N, C-alpha and C positions, 0 to 999 in steps of 0.2 A: 293649390296650385296644380293642375294636371299636368302631365307629363307631353313634352313636345320634342319631336326628333331634333330640329334645330332651333335652338331658342337664342335671342339676342343675349348677348352676355350681360347687357344691365338688366335684365328681368328680374332677377334676386332684389335687386334696390328698389325696382319698381314694386316689388311685393310689400316690402318694408314701408315705403312712403304711403302706399294705398291704405295699408291697415290703421293709419293713424287719420282720423275722420277730422281734418282741418276746415270745417265748415266757415265760410265767411262769417265774421262776427263772433266765433269763438277762440278759444285760446289754441294758438299754434305752437306752442311753448315746447311741446313733446318732441315735435318734429324738428324744430330749431336745435333742440340740444342733441338730437340724433345727428344732424349734420355737423355740428360743433366737434361732438366726440370723434366722427370719422377723419375731419381734418385735423384735430387734436393729434390723431395716431401719427401723422407725417410732419408734426411740429408747426402747424399753421394755426393761428386764432385769428377771430374777426371782432367785429365791432357790433353790438346790438344797438337798435333804436326802437323804442317802445310806442305803443299807443299811450292813451292818457291814464287808463288804469293798470298798465303793466301787464295785461294778460295776452297781449301778442305782439310780436316782435318782428323786425326786420334783422338781416344778418348780412354783412357785408365782410369777404374775407378775401386777402390778396396775397397770392403765391408769387412772391419777388423773383425778378431775374436771377441768373446766378450770380452776378455781381452786386447784387443787394437792391438793385433798383425796384422802386414802386411806383414809381411816376410812369404814364403812358400806358401802353398795352391794351388789353381786350376785355370787356365785361362780358360775361355770360350771365343772362340775368332770367329768373323765372318766379312766378309768385306761388306761395306754398298752400294758398286756401283754394277750396272747392266750392262749388255750389250746392245747396242742400238737395237732398233726395227725398224729402217728406214729400208725400202725395204723388209720387212716381211710382210706376209699376214697374219693379225689378223682378227678373227671374232668380236671382239670388243675392246674397249680402252683398251690397255695393262696396265694402270696404274689405272683401277677400278677393284678392286677384285671382281671376278665373281665366285660363287659356282653353280657348276651344278652337281646332283647326288652326287658320293663320291669324287669329284674333285674341286679344286679350282685353278682358272685361274688367270694369270697377270705376268708382267715382274719381275721377281725376286722372285716369290713364293716359286720355287725350289733353284734357286741360288742367294743367300742364305738367304732371309730375312724371310723365315720359322723359321730358327735357332735363328735369332735375335728376332723375335715375342715371341717364347716361353721363351727366356731369360728374355723379358720385362714383360711377363706374370707372372714369378715367383717371380719377384723381391718383391712383398708385402709380400711374405710369408719368403723370404731371410731377409727382414728387421726384422720380428717377431722372427725370430730364434736365438739362441745363438750358434753362430758358433765357432767351436773348431779350426777351420783353416779358413784363408782367402779366399774368392772368388774374383777373378779378372775378368774384363769383358773388352775385346778389341774389338774396333770397328776401321776398317782400311779403307781406301780409295785407289781406282785404283789398286785393286787386278787384275782385268780382263785385264789389259794392263801390266802385268808383275810383280805384287806383289810389286809394287814401293813405297806403303806408309808404309808397316808393318815394314821395317828397323828402320826409325825414331821412330816409336812407341816402338819396341823392346830395341833399344838403350836408350831411356829415362828412361825406367823402369830398366833396368840394371845399369844405373847411380845411380839410387835411391836404387840399392841393395837390391830390392824385392825378387829375386832369387825363382820365383815360382816354385814349385816341378814339376808341369805338367800343360799341355794344351791340350784342346780340340778343334780342328778346325771344324766347323761345315758345311763343304762342303757337298753337297748332296751324301750319300752313301748307302741309304736307310737304314739307322741305322745301318749298319754293320759297324766293326771295320776295318779301313785301317792303317797299320803300317808302310807302306813303299810305297815311289813313287820315281820316276826319278827325278834327278834335271832339269831344263829347263832353256835354255839360248839362248835368243834372244830378244824378247821382244814386238815388235810392235803391235801386236793383242792379242794373247793368252799366249804366252811364250816369254821368254825375249830374249835380241838379242845383235849382235855385226855387226859392219860396218867396213870394210877395205876399205881406199881409196888410188888408186895409182894416183900419179901425174906424167906425162910425157912431152915432148915437142912436139907440133903439126907441121906437115910439111904436103905437097902436098904428095899424095900417091905416084907418081913417084920419089920423094925423100925420100922414107922411111928411108934410112939409116942415113938422115939428121937430124931425130926426134928421139923420144923416145916413143914407143907405150906402152901406159897405158895398153891398153886392153891385149895386150900379157902378160903383168905383172900379170893382173887378172888371165888370162888363168893359168899361172904357179901356182898361190895360189890355184885355184879350183883344180888342179890335185892334188897338196900336200894334199888338204884338204880330197878329196876323197880318197887317199891312207890312211890317217889316219883313216877315218871312216871303211874302209875295214879291217885295222889292227884289230880295235877293234871286228869287227865281226868274225874275223878268230882266234884272239888270246885272246880275252876277255881284262877284267875279265869278268865272267859269273855269272848269278844269274837266276837259273832255274824258280825260282817263278815269273819272269815276263814273259809276254806274249813274248816280244822281249828279250831275256836275255842277252843282252848287250848294252852297250851304243851305240849310234846313231848319226850320224850328216850328214848334208848336206848343199851345198850352193843351196839356193833356189830363189835368186834376184841378177841380174847382169845387169847394165846400164854402158853404156860408149861410148864415141867417138861423132861425130856430123853427118858423112855420110861416105859411103864406100872409098873414096878416100882421106880422111884426116887422117894423122896419130893421132891417139887418144891422146887427152891430158889429159883425166882424166877417171877413171873406178871406179864404186863402186860395191862391192858385199857383200851381207849379208848372213849369214848362221845361221842356226839352230844346236842346241847340245842338246841332252838329255842324263844324265848321270845316270848311277847306284848310289845308295846311296854312295858306297866307293870310287867313282872318284870324286875327288875334282874338283872346278872350276879353281883352279890354276894350276892343271896339264896340262890341254890341252891348257890353255891361254899361259902358258910359252912356250909349244911346238909350238904354233903358232907366238909367238913373236920371238922365235929363228929363226924360217924358215923366218920370214919377214925380220929380220935384218941383219942374216947371209948369206942369200942365194938371195931372191929377191931384196932388196935394193941394195946390192952390183952389182947385174947384172944391174938394172937401172942405176947406176952411172957409170957403165962401158960402156953402150951403150950411155950414154950422153957424155962420155968423148971421145968416137969414133966420136960421131957427131961435138964436137968442133974442133977436127982435120980435119974433112972431110970438114967442111964450113968456117975453118978459124977463128972461134969465140974465143973469149977471154978465155983461161983457166979458168975454175970454172963457167963461166957464163951459162953453162947449167945443169952441174952437181948439182947446188945449187937450181935449178928449180925443180928437181925430188924429189919424197919423197913416204914415205908410212905412213899412219895413222891407226892405230888400235884403235877402241873403243868399249867396251863390255857396250852394252847399258843398259844391265839387265842381273841379274843372280840370279835364284832361286835355292838353294841349294836342294839336294835329302833329302829325309826323310827316315831313317833307324832305327826304334825302333824295339828292339828285341822281338820276338813273346812270351818270358817269362818275359818281364820288367812288374815292379809293376802296371805301369798303364793298361796295357793289363788285367791284372788280376781283377783290380777294375772296368774297362768298362765292364767286362763280368759280374761280379756282379750286375752292375747296369743295365745292359740288359736283364739279366737273361738268358745269351746265354753262349756257350763254342765253338761256330765255330771258325775255324781257321782264324786269321786275314789275309785281302786281301792286296795285292800291286797293284798298279795302274802305268800307264805310264806317267800320266799327273803332272804338279807341282802344289803345293799350298805353303800359308803361313806356314804349320806346318814345312817345311824344315827351314825355317828361324827360328822359335822358337827353334828347337832342336839344330840348330848350336850357339845358345846363351845359351845353357845348360839346356834347359827345356825339359823333356821328354814329346813327342808329339805324337797325333795320331789323325785321321781325323774320325769323326763320326757326321752324321747330316741327317735331313729328306730329302725324295726327291730321287729321280733316277737321276743321272748324264745324263742320256739319254735325259732327257727331259730340261736340262740346255741349255739356249742360242736359243730355238727353238721358232717359231712363236706359238702362243696360249700355251705358257708354263705353265705346271700345276703340282700339287702336289696332292696325296692321302691324304684325310683329316686324314686318320688313320695314315698316317706318322707323320703328327703333334701332334696326341694323343699319338702316341709311344715316341716321342721326350719330350712330357710333362711328361710322366712316367719316363724316363730315367733322366730327371731334378730333379724331386723329389727325385729318388734314390739319385743323387749326392748330394742334400740338407741333406738328412736324413745322408748322410758319412761325410758331413762337419760339421754337428751337433752333432754326436755321440760323447759320452764322453769317 
């Protein structure tokens, strides 16, 4: 790390965090242990929740109020994972913090280890303060591949009835308040996902009616899905505060069949849906399930029964082989905090601003916190445009502004 005349006080913590390459899908336990050890220095312990194989963990730590209260208060939340650097052209080691001029460079400086660094920098002062309300710290895994870690973290603190009043998710927002985002449903890379698998019966292409074409069934589904998305565009619901003021959806991946002259036995399609905050995941999933069970599957079964008759096959031998399987791979609910909500007023006080909150199209864990009954916003250092890019960077002033923001939060949490 090169010298800088005026550096944010949290920069040494950022250097430590960047040095641990917590790529999504890989272990984050070294970083979790580092955070646990720092909180333990001040007498605080947390609760881990793990992924299935135990290689990745969430961590939720509560700093109680001076009277021992752990219920209510505010969550400061950030994900520990970062996106891969493979295939990107970096000027230097992505996992060694580099400061040049007014910027710090490294994978995760913007998204979102800068926010985590500021939280850890503030911890000694939090430990010295006499809090009137508890402060909770949430560190999640695998946010970048569909916000898959946070649900277990949330379920755990809900089970303990901690009932936090507010949550601030520190995604890069240039330290502006974001109070709404669309839901994201898909999953494989940035957003959450769905897979629909059609199973047919293969035959030589010259005997097409003796088989059941799964690709044709997939085509029927794509047509249905496109019509559903077109209906959202034409009929709403609408929210003009978003760049695209309606929910959107598209089938973006389709695979199936072996070659052109074999009736396809299997086809798989994957789709992406972005919903307005008022549109629930259940509403469109139920619509898809209805189409599959009431239209597409019966059609597959009818074609299989016809093939049985044409081929002399035993009744049921082909109809038992066709099917439809629908999997919701991940679902990130939308965020829709009212512009005049108490947390918005507080955040304006802490920031010293009065700008109208922003609304964005991408999904975050804030929607998951809100769904659990915690009033939530997004506010963190860095520009989202720098996230995931080679030579990812953050303005040092953004870290300093976040430090001032956290100091104001501590003043609020300590006030009598």
